[in-house]
N, C-alpha and C positions, 0 to 999 in steps of 0.2 A: 657270342649270345647267340642265337641261332633267329634265325631271318625272321621267320614269324614269331619268332615276336622282341624284331626292331620293330616287326610290324605296327604289329601290338598297341606296341607301348609306344609310335607317334599317331598315334589313335585314341590312345583310354587315355584319361587322368585318370590317375594313382590317388589323385584327391579327391574325385570322386566317394569312392567305396575303394578303400587300404588293400581287403579282396583283391585287389587284379595284381598291387606286386608282391603278393606267395604267386595268386595266378602267373604271373614273370618270369617269378623264382621256381616256379613249378617248369613250365616251360625248357629252361637250362637248363635243368640242369635232365632234362630227361635225352636233351641236345645230349651233354655233355657223354649220360652212358650208351648213349646208342655211338660214341665214334673208340668211342670198346668194343667189348666184340668179348660174345662165353654165358654162356647158359645168371652165372649171376643176375648182369648186364637187361639179361630179357625181363627178369621173376623184377629185373629194380622197376626196370618204364614202364613195367605193366600195372607194377604194387603203383605210382609215378602216376598216369595218366588214372586209377580211378581214384587217388587223393580231388587233381585235377576234373574228375563230371563231377563231384560228390562235391569242390567246393566255386564251379556255376552252376550247377541247379538249388543251390545255397545261395546264388545274385541273383538268380532269372527266379528266386522267392519260391519253386519248389519241395526245396528242405528246411528244415527251422537248422538257421544255428546253432556251432555246437556250443555251449559254455566253458568258458577256458579254463574257469575255477573248479569246473571238476577232474580228477583226477585219468589221468591216459588208461 
């Protein structure tokens, strides 16, 4: 778990909005990818950051939530 993720978890109750738990998982994945090296890791970090940005925009109400019944 990254320090950023731990700090967030200490101040945010995931029970308030379950999407925060997904945000924590994304932060942990970014932290893990940073520990690795290589071009593939950079691509994965960018993908994760985009996913986190979309999730936080959804939480902030700037984006409609995705329908989980849809196929990706």
